[in-house]
C-alpha positions in Angstrom: -12.1 -12.7 -10.3 -10.4 -9.6 -8.4 -9.3 -8.6 -4.9 -11.4 -5.5 -5.4 -13.4 -3.8 -7.2 -11.9 -1.1 -9.4 -11.9 1.9 -12.4 -9.6 3.0 -14.9 -9.2 5.8 -11.8 -8.1 3.6 -9.7 -5.6 2.2 -11.7 -4.6 5.6 -12.2 -4.0 6.5 -8.9 -2.7 3.1 -8.2 0.1 3.9 -10.5 0.8 6.9 -9.5 1.1 6.1 -5.6 2.8 2.9 -6.9 5.6 4.9 -8.7 6.2 7.9 -6.2 6.6 5.6 -3.2 9.0 2.8 -4.3 10.0 3.6 -8.3 13.5 3.1 -6.6 13.2 -0.8 -5.7 11.8 -1.4 -9.1 8.4 -3.6 -9.9 8.3 -5.7 -7.3 8.8 -3.0 -5.1 6.3 -0.8 -6.3 3.8 -4.0 -6.6 4.4 -4.5 -2.7 3.2 -0.9 -2.1 0.2 -1.7 -3.8 -0.7 -4.7 -2.3 -0.4 -2.5 0.8 -3.0 -0.1 -0.5 -5.2 -3.0 -1.2 -5.1 -4.4 1.7 -5.7 -0.9 3.6 -9.1 -1.3 1.5 -9.8 -4.6 2.9 -9.5 -4.4 6.0 -11.7 -2.5 7.5 -10.1 -2.2 11.0 -7.8 0.0 12.9 -7.4 2.5 11.2 -9.0 2.0 8.0 -12.5 1.3 8.7 -14.9 3.0 6.3 -12.4 3.3 3.1 -14.9 2.2 0.0 -12.2 3.1 -2.5 -9.0 3.5 -3.0 -9.5 6.8 -3.9 -10.3 6.7 -0.2 -7.0 5.0 0.8 -4.7 7.0 -0.7 -6.3 10.2 0.2 -6.7 9.1 4.1 -5.8 12.1 6.1 -4.2 10.7 9.5 -3.6 12.9 12.9 -3.5 15.9 10.5 -1.3 14.7 7.3 -1.7 12.0 4.4 -1.2 8.6 5.0 1.0 8.5 2.4 4.0 10.8 2.4 4.2 11.4 -1.8 0.4 12.6 -1.6 1.9 15.7 0.6 4.8 16.2 -1.1 4.0 16.0 -3.9 6.4 14.9 -5.9 6.0 12.0 -8.5 2.7 11.5 -7.6 1.2 14.0 -9.2 2.9 13.1 -12.7 1.1 11.4 -15.6 1.1 7.7 -14.5 3.0 5.6 -17.4 1.8 1.9 -19.0 4.4 -0.2 -17.1 3.2 1.0 -13.6 -0.6 0.7 -14.9 0.1 -2.7 -15.6 1.8 -3.4 -12.1 -1.3 -1.3 -10.5 -4.0 -3.6 -12.7 -1.8 -6.6 -11.4 -2.1 -5.8 -8.1 -6.1 -5.1 -8.0 -6.8 -8.0 -9.8 -4.3 -10.7 -8.2 -1.0 -10.0 -6.6 0.0 -10.9 -3.2 3.3 -11.9 -2.0 5.5 -12.1 1.2 6.9 -9.5 2.8 3.4 -7.5 2.0 1.1 -10.6 1.6 -1.0 -8.9 4.8 0.5 -6.1 5.2 -1.4 -2.7 6.1 1.8 -0.9 7.1 5.0 0.1 5.1 8.1 3.1 5.6 11.6 3.6 5.0 13.6 3.6 8.4 17.0 4.6 6.5 18.6 1.7 8.5 17.5 -1.4 10.4 13.8 -2.5 10.5 12.7 -1.8 14.0 10.8 -5.3 15.1 7.4 -3.3 15.8 5.9 0.1 14.3 3.6 1.4 16.1 3.1 -1.8 17.9 2.5 -3.7 15.0 4.8 -7.1 14.1 7.5 -6.7 10.9 6.5 -9.2 8.3 9.6 -8.4 6.6 11.5 -6.4 4.8 12.3 -5.3 0.8 15.3 -3.1 -0.1 14.6 0.2 1.9 11.1 -0.8 2.7 10.1 -2.6 6.0 6.3 -4.2 6.2 4.2 -4.7 9.2 1.0 -6.5 9.2 -1.6 -6.3 12.4 -1.5 -7.8 15.3 -2.9 -11.7 15.6 -7.1 -11.5 15.8 -7.0 -7.4 16.0 -7.8 -7.2 12.0 -9.4 -9.8 10.3 -10.0 -8.0 7.1 -6.4 -7.8 6.6 -6.3 -11.3 5.7 -9.2 -12.0 3.3 -8.3 -12.7 -0.1 
């Protein structure tokens, strides 16, 4: 059993996004970013309603901008996915889920201390430079589904 259904194209997109957003944070940092992507697909609440695929999550536009900065800036995201990132992406799509990204729907790099909330959502923890935030209790049951 896997957390979400996925295709080879999904693995490639996830791998490219995980690398673009968190390569400097190593394999664990990339897994956490991947977990947030999967959580957004499973959530079906708040800003993440009607997302039906990994592609929908990665190319989601909110407030006139892509949700993930790497899509907009172009950088590493548009390079070919490497084997190591593809394996990490598959791991996340199939089963990987750990704190502080376990239930997180958001993350960002504040270049400083993690604020206790971000857009009103509570901090779940920090890994290296990224701060992770999960939905306020009882506002998004889907974020907590395996």
